[in-house]
Each structure stands twice: as structure tokens, then as C-alpha cells.
ROVO-387902 format. One line per 8 residues: number of its first residue (from 1); for each residue x, y, z of N, C-alpha, C, O, CB. Coordinates in Angstrom, 2 decimals, padded with zeros to 5 digits. Glycine has a CB too. Layout:
NUM> X:Y:Z:X:Y:Z:X:Y:Z:X:Y:Z:X:Y:Z | ... $
***
This chain:
1> 000.81:-001.13:000.02:000.17:-000.12:-000.04:000.84:001.30:000.04:001.68:001.60:000.89:-000.65:-000.32:000.79 | 000.31:002.27:-001.07:001.28:003.37:-000.89:000.53:004.31:000.32:-000.59:004.30:000.83:001.56:004.26:-002.45 | 002.09:005.32:000.55:001.38:006.36:001.41:001.58:007.51:000.74:002.06:007.46:-000.40:001.86:006.50:002.85 | 001.17:009.01:001.44:001.13:010.01:001.02:002.39:010.70:001.21:003.12:010.67:002.20:000.14:010.50:001.44 | 002.50:011.22:000.30:003.75:012.50:000.25:003.88:012.96:002.09:002.80:013.44:002.44:003.01:014.33:-001.01 | 004.50:012.92:002.80:004.41:013.43:004.32:005.56:014.10:004.46:005.33:015.12:005.10:004.30:012.33:005.48 | 007.02:013.98:004.06:008.05:014.86:004.34:008.95:015.16:003.09:008.58:014.79:001.98:008.83:014.30:005.46 | 010.28:015.91:003.27:010.54:016.22:002.12:011.28:015.27:001.04:011.53:015.41:-000.16:011.11:017.23:002.34 $
9> 011.56:014.07:002.13:012.35:012.83:001.22:011.64:012.37:000.24:012.04:011.89:-000.83:012.72:011.56:001.95 | 010.46:012.53:000.67:009.24:011.83:-000.30:008.72:012.33:-001.42:008.04:011.81:-002.30:008.10:011.67:000.31 | 009.27:013.74:-001.22:008.99:014.76:-002.58:010.07:014.80:-003.27:010.04:014.45:-004.45:008.63:016.29:-002.32 | 011.20:015.23:-002.68:012.67:014.63:-003.34:012.92:013.44:-004.23:013.51:013.29:-005.30:013.51:014.26:-002.29 | 012.19:012.57:-003.33:012.92:011.19:-004.00:011.78:010.90:-004.99:011.92:009.80:-005.54:013.28:009.68:-002.79 | 010.66:011.60:-005.36:009.82:011.48:-006.38:010.72:012.61:-007.62:010.83:012.29:-008.80:008.11:011.93:-005.79 | 011.17:013.67:-007.15:011.85:014.66:-008.59:012.99:014.35:-008.49:013.72:015.12:-009.11:011.82:016.39:-008.69 | 013.84:013.05:-007.65:015.45:012.90:-007.98:015.68:011.95:-009.12:015.29:010.78:-009.24:016.32:012.31:-006.67 $
17> 016.33:012.64:-009.87:017.03:011.70:-010.85:017.99:010.48:-010.68:019.16:010.58:-010.34:017.69:012.43:-011.52 | 017.42:009.48:-010.93:017.89:008.15:-010.70:019.16:007.95:-011.64:018.95:007.74:-012.84:016.71:007.08:-010.98 | 020.69:008.00:-011.06:021.52:007.83:-011.72:021.39:006.07:-012.51:022.28:005.78:-013.31:022.65:008.26:-010.81 | 020.62:005.33:-012.31:020.74:003.93:-012.62:019.72:003.93:-013.90:019.64:002.99:-014.69:020.30:002.87:-011.27 | 018.97:005.15:-013.98:017.95:005.39:-014.85:018.50:005.80:-016.35:018.00:005.55:-017.45:017.07:006.47:-014.22 | 019.68:006.51:-016.03:020.59:007.44:-017.23:021.23:006.29:-018.20:021.95:005.38:-017.81:022.08:008.52:-016.45 | 020.81:006.53:-019.54:021.19:005.60:-020.46:022.32:006.21:-020.98:022.28:007.42:-021.25:020.19:005.24:-021.45 | 023.61:005.35:-021.21:024.84:006.15:-022.12:024.65:006.42:-023.15:023.99:005.73:-023.92:025.98:005.60:-022.36 $
25> 025.11:007.35:-023.41:025.01:007.99:-024.99:025.84:007.26:-026.19:025.59:007.31:-027.40:025.64:009.58:-024.97 | 026.91:006.56:-025.51:027.84:005.60:-026.05:027.19:004.76:-026.53:026.27:004.31:-025.84:028.73:005.05:-025.29 | 027.46:004.17:-028.03:026.81:003.21:-029.06:027.39:001.71:-028.37:028.59:001.48:-028.31:027.42:003.56:-030.91 | 026.63:001.00:-028.00:027.13:-000.31:-027.20:027.60:-000.40:-025.92:028.33:-001.28:-025.47:028.11:-000.84:-027.76 | 027.11:000.62:-025.30:027.29:000.93:-023.86:026.19:000.35:-022.94:025.23:001.11:-022.84:027.33:002.42:-023.68 | 026.12:-000.53:-022.40:024.89:-000.86:-021.97:024.76:-001.08:-020.34:023.78:-001.45:-019.70:024.51:-002.07:-022.74 | 026.22:-000.71:-019.83:026.33:-000.83:-018.24:025.11:-000.69:-017.54:024.49:-001.52:-016.88:027.23:000.20:-017.64 | 024.76:000.91:-017.87:023.87:001.69:-017.01:022.18:001.76:-017.30:021.28:002.50:-016.93:024.44:003.09:-017.09 $
33> 022.27:000.67:-018.08:020.69:000.28:-018.71:019.94:-000.12:-017.55:020.48:-000.95:-016.82:020.61:-001.07:-019.90 | 018.95:000.25:-017.28:017.94:-000.14:-016.59:017.39:-001.72:-016.87:017.99:-002.19:-017.83:016.97:000.88:-016.85 | 016.70:-002.40:-016.46:016.10:-003.36:-016.51:014.41:-002.95:-016.45:013.96:-002.03:-015.78:016.68:-004.21:-015.49 | 013.61:-003.90:-017.34:012.35:-003.35:-017.48:011.75:-003.19:-016.37:011.12:-002.18:-016.02:011.59:-003.99:-018.25 | 011.91:-004.15:-015.79:011.01:-003.81:-014.39:011.47:-002.78:-013.70:010.67:-001.97:-013.23:010.96:-004.91:-013.34 | 012.86:-002.64:-013.52:012.66:-001.33:-012.67:012.29:-000.03:-013.11:011.97:000.85:-012.30:013.73:-001.06:-012.07 | 012.31:000.21:-014.61:012.05:000.97:-015.48:010.59:001.37:-015.20:010.21:002.53:-015.09:012.37:000.40:-016.73 | 009.67:000.08:-015.05:008.03:000.33:-014.87:008.34:001.10:-013.46:008.20:002.32:-013.37:006.81:-001.33:-014.75 $
41> 008.71:000.40:-012.51:008.91:001.11:-011.27:009.05:002.74:-011.16:008.39:003.69:-010.76:010.08:000.53:-010.75 | 010.47:002.45:-011.84:010.60:004.08:-011.97:009.40:004.84:-012.40:009.23:005.88:-011.76:011.67:004.48:-013.00 | 008.56:004.59:-013.31:007.59:005.10:-013.88:006.24:005.38:-012.92:005.70:006.49:-012.85:007.40:004.24:-014.98 | 005.82:004.30:-012.26:005.14:004.33:-011.46:004.88:004.88:-010.56:003.71:005.15:-010.29:005.13:003.82:-011.28 | 006.02:005.27:-009.71:006.60:005.66:-008.84:006.57:007.42:-009.06:005.95:008.11:-008.25:007.88:004.88:-008.84 | 007.10:007.85:-009.89:007.21:008.87:-010.45:005.71:009.58:-010.50:005.38:010.59:-009.88:007.88:008.57:-011.67 | 004.88:008.79:-011.39:003.40:008.85:-011.82:002.86:008.98:-010.28:002.41:010.06:-009.91:002.77:007.35:-012.81 | 002.89:008.15:-009.63:002.33:008.25:-008.09:002.34:009.69:-007.45:001.47:010.55:-007.36:003.25:007.30:-007.08 $
49> 003.75:009.63:-007.01:003.91:011.00:-006.54:004.01:012.22:-006.90:004.23:013.17:-006.15:004.56:011.05:-006.11 | 003.79:012.26:-008.45:003.61:013.74:-009.13:001.89:013.80:-008.87:001.23:014.83:-008.79:004.19:013.84:-011.13 | 001.38:012.37:-008.77:-000.27:012.61:-008.51:-000.49:013.15:-006.90:-001.35:013.94:-006.51:-001.23:010.94:-008.74 | 000.22:012.70:-006.36:000.07:012.96:-004.75:000.54:014.55:-004.57:000.18:015.17:-003.57:001.21:011.79:-003.74 | 001.33:015.14:-005.56:002.17:016.27:-004.94:001.10:017.42:-005.61:001.10:018.47:-004.97:004.08:016.35:-005.48 | 000.52:017.40:-006.35:-000.67:018.18:-007.27:-001.72:018.99:-006.04:-001.86:020.18:-005.75:-001.77:016.77:-008.38 | -002.46:017.49:-005.40:-003.16:018.18:-004.45:-003.05:018.94:-003.18:-003.79:019.66:-002.52:-003.73:017.58:-004.24 | -001.82:018.48:-003.08:-000.72:018.73:-001.43:-000.57:020.44:-002.29:-001.08:021.38:-001.68:001.60:017.24:-001.10 $
57> 000.01:020.68:-003.43:000.20:022.00:-003.50:-000.95:023.14:-003.85:-000.80:024.36:-003.89:001.15:022.04:-004.37 | -002.29:022.27:-004.13:-003.49:023.17:-003.94:-004.05:023.27:-002.44:-004.65:024.32:-002.21:-004.64:022.63:-004.87 | -003.99:022.55:-001.59:-004.78:022.18:-000.37:-003.79:023.04:000.87:-004.23:023.77:001.76:-004.89:020.23:-000.15 | -002.30:022.65:000.58:-001.52:022.76:001.45:-000.07:023.53:000.95:001.03:022.98:001.00:-001.44:021.44:001.96 | -000.32:024.98:000.43:000.78:025.56:000.08:001.90:025.75:000.76:003.02:025.83:000.26:000.54:026.46:-000.24 | 001.56:025.86:002.18:002.46:026.17:003.35:003.79:024.85:003.50:004.97:024.99:003.81:001.33:026.23:004.87 | 002.82:023.28:003.05:003.95:022.42:003.24:005.03:022.78:001.86:006.26:022.75:001.93:003.36:020.70:003.32 | 004.39:023.06:000.87:005.18:023.49:-000.41:006.50:023.98:000.03:007.61:023.51:-000.24:004.45:024.66:-001.29 $
65> 006.13:025.26:000.95:007.21:026.39:001.31:008.16:025.61:002.15:009.32:025.46:001.76:006.60:027.78:002.18 | 007.68:025.03:003.42:008.27:024.48:004.11:009.11:023.32:003.71:009.72:022.81:004.65:007.55:024.32:004.85 | 009.30:022.76:002.47:010.00:021.54:002.23:010.96:022.67:001.37:012.13:022.31:001.27:009.11:020.00:001.42 | 010.69:023.74:000.85:011.65:024.35:000.37:011.88:024.32:-001.27:012.96:024.54:-001.81:012.65:023.85:001.09 | 010.62:024.00:-001.95:010.25:024.53:-003.50:009.33:025.57:-003.60:008.58:025.79:-002.64:009.63:023.46:-004.39 | 009.27:026.15:-004.49:008.36:027.25:-004.97:007.55:026.54:-005.65:007.68:025.38:-006.03:008.92:028.39:-005.76 | 006.57:027.38:-005.84:005.13:026.82:-006.65:005.31:026.67:-008.37:004.56:026.06:-009.13:003.73:028.11:-006.37 | 006.43:027.35:-008.68:006.75:027.06:-010.18:007.99:025.94:-010.10:008.46:025.67:-011.20:007.25:028.59:-011.09 $
73> 008.38:025.48:-009.33:009.06:024.25:-009.03:008.04:023.19:-009.08:008.18:022.39:-010.01:009.77:024.27:-007.68 | 007.19:023.03:-008.40:005.99:022.33:-008.04:005.35:021.93:-009.40:005.38:020.78:-009.83:005.02:023.24:-007.13 | 004.81:022.90:-009.98:004.17:023.17:-011.22:004.62:022.25:-012.43:004.15:021.40:-013.18:004.40:024.59:-011.55 | 005.95:023.00:-012.16:007.10:022.37:-013.27:006.95:020.76:-013.45:006.76:020.21:-014.54:008.81:022.66:-012.67 | 007.05:020.14:-012.27:007.38:018.81:-011.80:006.21:017.98:-012.13:006.31:017.04:-012.92:007.73:018.76:-010.30 | 005.08:018.30:-011.53:003.73:017.88:-011.90:003.15:017.96:-013.35:002.19:017.28:-013.69:002.90:018.60:-011.13 | 003.88:018.95:-014.29:003.34:019.23:-015.77:004.48:017.66:-016.31:004.10:016.96:-017.25:003.86:021.38:-016.62 | 005.33:017.45:-015.83:006.41:016.15:-016.41:005.43:015.02:-016.73:004.76:014.55:-015.81:007.70:015.50:-015.13 $
81> 005.32:014.55:-017.95:005.14:013.20:-018.14:005.71:012.26:-017.38:006.89:012.52:-017.14:005.42:012.91:-019.20 | 005.14:010.86:-016.72:005.52:009.96:-015.98:007.27:009.51:-016.31:008.13:009.38:-015.44:004.43:008.85:-016.20 | 007.48:009.30:-018.01:008.62:008.89:-018.30:009.86:009.70:-018.03:011.00:009.23:-018.12:008.53:008.60:-019.44 | 009.57:011.04:-017.66:010.85:011.95:-017.65:011.10:011.88:-015.96:010.24:011.53:-015.15:010.53:013.76:-018.37 | 012.13:012.19:-015.71:013.03:012.38:-014.72:012.98:013.78:-014.22:013.73:014.14:-013.31:014.33:012.02:-015.16 $
***
């Protein structure tokens, strides 16, 4: 069962670029490529946290200030599709 975003690490966890998801630009270099299972999990997590961030930003904007984000940063994060980090 998933929980609601309750602290800064939850929010930053949703926004963090996971180094294991980066794909190498070099041709034939597959060392940093994620497995399909980990990629789908990352996508689901991003979608979930962005979905949770949207109502929190509208209902409790003081929490957004408390975690050190601006509304512009929150809106930019919410607008991203699930596959973008």
C-alpha cells in the first residue's frame, strides 16, 4: 500500500534523477541500462508522487514552502510526463 507524501524526502524522492536510469550516450554501452522491471517501477513511482504532489500543492501550499520548493518548481514537476525524470 502506498502512503501519502509526508516529508521532504518523499517529495525529493519523486523528483530525484536516479543515476541507474540514465542511459549511456555511447553506442554499445549497456552497463547503465535499467532492467524493464526497474524502469516500470520508476515510472509508476514518478506518476504516483506527482499525482500526490498536485493536491498537496493546492490544499496545503505552506507545506510546499516548508520543504523548500517554489510553486513554479512544483508546477513544473507536476506537468512532466511519468517517463521524464
